[in-house]
Residue, then its C-alpha position, 0 to 999 in steps of 0.5 A: m067427125k063434123t064436116v062442113a062444105i065450102i062453096p067459093v062463089k065468084s060474083f055472078s056478074k063476073a062469072k061464066t064469061r064463056l057462056t054464049i048468052s047475055s050477062e043477065k041470063t048468065v047471072d040467072i044460071c049461076k043463081l040456079m046452079l048455086g041453089e041446086v048445089l045448096q039444096t043437095i048439100s042440105t039434105s045430105k047426112k054426110i055434111d053438117n053445114t055449109i060455108i059460102v065465101s063470096h063478095d056477092q050479096s045475092a049469093f048470101d041471099i040464096g044461102k040464107k034459105f039453107s042456113a049457110i054460114e056467110v064469109f065475106d070475100e072483100l078482095e075477091s082475089g081467087v078461089n085459094n084466097a076464098i078457101t083461106l078465109a073459110d079455113e080461118y073460120i073453121s079453125d075456130s069451129e067444131f068442124s074437123t073435115s071440109i069438102i070444097l064444092p064449086q057452085d057450078i056442079p049442080f048435077f050430083n046427088n046425095s048418093d054421090l056424096d055417100n059414095l065419095f065419103s065412103f073412100f074417106q078412112r083416116k085423118n091427115s088425108i085428102i080426096v080429089v075428084p077431078s073435072r070431066q076434062f081432067n083439067g081441074t078439081n071439082s071436089l076436095i075433101r080435107n081432114p083436117s081442113r088445113v092439112m094442105t094449101t089449095r092450088y086451084d089457080e094452077g088449073t089441074y087436079k094434079s096440083h092438089l095431089d102434088e101438094a099432098k105428096c109434098n106434105n106427106v098427106d095421104f090422098s085418093l083420086v076418085l072418079i064420080r061422073r056427076l061430080m065431075l060435070d061442071i058448067d063452064s061453056q056451051d059444050d058443058i051444057e050440051f053434055a049435061m043435057k045429053y045425060n039429063e040427070k035432073p030433068d027439071l034442072c035441065k029444063k030450067m037451064l035450057d029456058f035460060m039458054c033460049 
């Protein structure tokens, strides 16, 4: 079984509008988070390669450092379309399994990935990790990758569970704290700083917030 990570990356200049900092610092934080996510994935024995789907050349430039596959998202019409583009690539490749990870969950580590994949036991199944607020999907494993259509635009992890049920797909809901922590707002950053999972990363993020 070969596994690929899919990271849909919204153009940095359009991302994270809820952060109360300048657009320049917001771009810097987005780049920092993407780099951290890629760094963790690159050292994982569970993931064989990574696909970045984006309209932003800066995202691809960061991905080059980790030999990520580049899929250009010309329309940039949302996460679901970005995943469809990645799935089209996967259909012509050797990857049997995919894990979708957003660029804004930089605090997970390899043990979290090991833990997550330990729940994966069979084909025709998915694993969902919700966000901390249980209003989104922070990780989605699919085998095969086209086992079901993604529904990120509906804003809740339950949409993916419902889609799995409709398609007779086995599913698991897994709660892993660091994977559930995404950065969308000032409150999210304050929460992350409280736990200080990656001190060097936290310090860099705080520097950008000043």
